[in-house]
C-alpha positions in Angstrom: 56.4 116.2 108.7 58.9 118.1 110.9 58.3 121.5 112.2 60.0 124.2 114.3 57.6 127.1 114.2 58.9 128.8 111.0 60.1 126.0 108.7 58.5 122.8 107.7 60.0 119.8 105.8 57.9 117.0 104.5 57.8 113.9 102.3 55.4 113.8 99.4 54.6 111.0 96.9 54.5 112.1 93.3 53.9 115.8 94.1 54.6 117.1 90.6 53.8 114.1 88.4 53.1 110.4 88.3 56.7 109.3 87.7 56.9 107.5 91.1 59.3 107.9 94.0 59.2 110.0 97.1 60.0 113.7 97.0 61.6 115.5 99.9 60.5 119.2 100.2 61.3 122.2 102.4 58.5 124.7 102.9 58.8 128.0 104.7 55.7 128.8 106.8 55.7 132.4 105.7 55.2 133.2 102.9 54.8 129.4 102.2 57.3 128.9 99.4 58.2 125.3 98.5 61.6 124.1 97.7 62.4 120.6 96.3 65.3 119.2 98.2 65.6 115.8 96.5 63.6 113.0 95.0 63.9 109.3 95.8 64.5 110.2 99.4 63.0 109.0 102.7 63.4 108.8 106.5 63.8 112.5 107.0 64.4 113.8 110.5 64.6 117.4 111.6 66.9 119.2 114.1 65.5 122.4 115.5 68.9 123.2 117.2 70.9 122.8 114.0 68.2 123.9 111.6 69.1 120.9 109.5 67.5 117.8 108.0 69.0 114.4 107.8 67.7 111.9 105.3 68.4 108.9 103.2 68.5 108.8 99.4 67.5 105.6 97.5 68.9 103.9 94.4 66.9 101.4 92.3 68.1 98.1 91.1 65.3 96.5 89.1 62.2 96.7 91.3 64.1 97.0 94.5 65.3 100.2 96.2 68.3 100.5 98.5 69.6 103.2 100.8 72.5 104.8 98.9 73.5 108.0 100.8 73.1 109.6 104.2 72.6 113.3 103.4 72.3 116.5 105.3 70.2 119.5 104.2 71.2 122.9 105.7 68.3 125.3 105.8 70.6 128.3 106.3 72.7 127.5 103.2 69.8 125.8 101.3 72.0 123.0 100.1 72.5 119.3 100.7 75.8 117.5 101.4 76.6 113.8 101.6 77.5 112.6 105.1 78.7 109.3 103.7 78.0 106.9 100.8 76.3 103.6 101.9 77.9 100.4 100.4 74.4 98.9 100.1 75.8 95.6 98.7 77.5 95.1 102.1 75.0 96.6 104.6 72.0 98.8 105.0 71.2 101.8 107.2 67.9 103.2 108.3 66.1 105.6 110.6 68.7 108.4 111.0 68.0 111.0 113.8 69.7 113.9 115.5 70.6 113.8 119.2 68.7 116.9 120.2 71.4 118.8 122.1 74.4 117.7 120.0 75.7 117.9 116.5 75.6 114.1 116.3 73.5 111.8 114.1 72.4 108.4 115.1 71.2 105.6 112.8 70.5 101.9 112.6 73.0 99.9 110.6 73.4 96.2 109.6 77.2 96.7 109.2 79.2 93.6 110.3 76.0 91.5 110.0 76.4 88.8 107.3 72.7 88.5 106.7 72.2 92.3 106.7 69.1 91.9 108.8 70.2 92.6 112.3 70.6 96.3 113.0 72.8 98.0 115.7 72.8 101.7 116.8 75.6 103.8 115.4 76.5 107.5 115.6 78.5 110.0 113.5 79.8 113.3 114.8 79.1 116.0 112.2 82.2 118.0 113.3 84.8 115.3 113.5 83.2 112.8 111.2 83.9 110.0 113.8 81.6 107.0 113.3 81.1 104.7 116.2 78.8 101.8 117.2 76.8 102.8 120.3 74.8 99.7 121.0 75.2 96.1 119.7 71.7 94.9 120.4 72.5 91.2 119.7 75.3 91.4 122.4 72.7 92.8 124.8 70.3 89.9 124.0 67.7 92.4 122.7 65.7 92.5 119.5 64.8 96.0 118.3 61.5 95.8 116.5 60.3 99.2 115.1 61.6 102.4 116.6 64.1 104.1 118.9 64.5 107.6 120.3 67.3 109.2 122.4 66.9 111.8 125.1 68.3 115.3 124.8 71.9 114.4 125.8 72.0 111.0 124.1 72.5 109.0 127.3 69.1 107.3 127.5 67.6 105.3 124.7 63.9 104.4 124.5 63.1 101.6 122.1 60.5 99.0 121.3 61.1 95.3 121.1 61.8 92.3 123.3 64.6 90.3 124.9 65.6 87.5 122.5 65.2 84.9 125.3 61.7 86.2 126.2 58.4 85.0 124.8 56.7 88.3 125.5 55.1 90.5 122.9 56.4 93.9 121.8 57.1 96.3 124.7 58.9 99.6 125.3 62.2 99.7 127.2 64.8 102.2 128.3 68.5 101.7 128.0 71.3 103.5 129.8 73.7 104.0 126.8 76.8 104.1 129.0 76.1 101.0 131.2 73.8 99.2 128.7 71.4 98.5 131.5 67.9 97.9 130.1 64.7 98.3 132.0 61.0 98.1 131.0 59.0 101.4 130.5 55.8 99.8 129.3 55.1 96.1 129.6 51.6 94.8 128.7 49.7 92.0 127.0 49.3 94.3 124.0 51.6 95.5 121.2 53.2 98.7 122.3 55.6 100.3 119.8 57.0 103.4 118.1 58.1 105.5 121.2 58.4 109.3 120.6 59.9 111.5 123.4 58.7 115.1 124.0 61.4 117.9 123.7 61.5 118.3 127.5 61.8 114.5 127.9 58.8 114.3 130.3 56.3 112.6 128.0 56.4 109.5 125.8 54.1 109.0 122.9 53.7 105.4 121.6 51.4 103.3 119.5 49.3 100.6 121.1 46.5 98.3 120.2 45.2 98.1 123.8 41.9 99.8 122.7 41.2 97.2 120.0 43.2 98.8 117.2 46.4 100.9 116.8 46.0 104.3 118.4 48.5 106.9 119.8 48.8 106.8 123.6 50.9 109.0 126.0 52.8 108.1 129.1 53.6 110.9 131.5 57.1 109.9 132.7 56.7 112.0 135.9 53.6 110.3 137.3 53.4 107.2 135.1 49.8 108.0 134.0 48.5 106.8 130.6 46.3 108.8 128.2 44.7 107.8 124.9 45.4 110.5 122.4 43.8 109.4 119.1 40.5 107.6 118.4 37.3 108.9 116.8 35.1 108.8 113.7 36.6 111.8 111.9 39.8 110.1 110.8 41.6 106.8 110.9 45.1 106.3 112.2 47.4 103.7 110.7 50.7 103.1 112.4 52.2 101.6 109.2 52.0 104.9 107.3 51.5 107.6 109.9 54.2 109.9 111.1 54.3 111.3 114.7 56.1 114.5 115.5 56.3 116.8 118.5 55.9 120.5 117.7 56.6 121.5 121.3 55.9 120.0 124.7 52.1 120.4 124.3 51.5 119.9 120.6 52.0 117.0 118.2 51.4 116.6 114.5 50.4 113.2 113.0 49.5 112.0 109.6 46.1 110.2 109.5 43.5 109.4 106.9 40.2 111.1 106.2 38.1 109.5 103.5 41.2 107.5 102.4 43.2 110.8 102.0 46.3 111.5 104.1 45.9 114.6 106.2 48.2 116.2 108.8 46.5 116.8 112.1 47.7 119.0 115.0 46.7 117.7 118.5 47.1 119.7 121.7 47.9 117.6 124.8 46.4 119.1 127.9 
């Protein structure tokens, strides 16, 4: 789910029927009309600034699905355009995002990797169409594991993973995109992953098993204090399927499970 106060975009499984596949919808908050953007789509990411949604479409070959197009949905025009076709027999891409203060999309791509299993960070400028590699993680000796997020200007990268030469578990690091200098943000004996940066870049959400099972935690980047956000008997949080989104600097929305049913929860962070 992505949300900017008036619009909401969301993924839904088999919303209309039991034909299978993921459906991408756009819903206006008032009066609440629902518009089907595209089926067989995933990895949607919202830009409040551009009022646009970036996402991947999928093509099926037998029982396997492959990313086939990187597409852009424009809320103002109510249409989708293809940013580029993905030659999925040669490489894959995943996890597209907007740099918050720029008309630039970032994504992970296995381009130039023979095994198609090592991903680097790329970007594409929506105005010029220029596509460049931002970070070659293998060159930096780093193994990206789950998630990445860029700050507002795109010069700081938060990511989870580990140095290839290290025997440590999964931690969260920050990279200076210009110098490629990497420093730890959260290092622990637990599995810390899936960083999510607040709009003002002052708070970092992440998933950790430090309480005994996966829950959402928050690191205040100003004073370095940690807070546990989720945990309770009313619902269960599963990092494999749950989505975490910032509504603003004080509120987040997550998908969790209540009696085995997925439900969106809004949480206020004091």
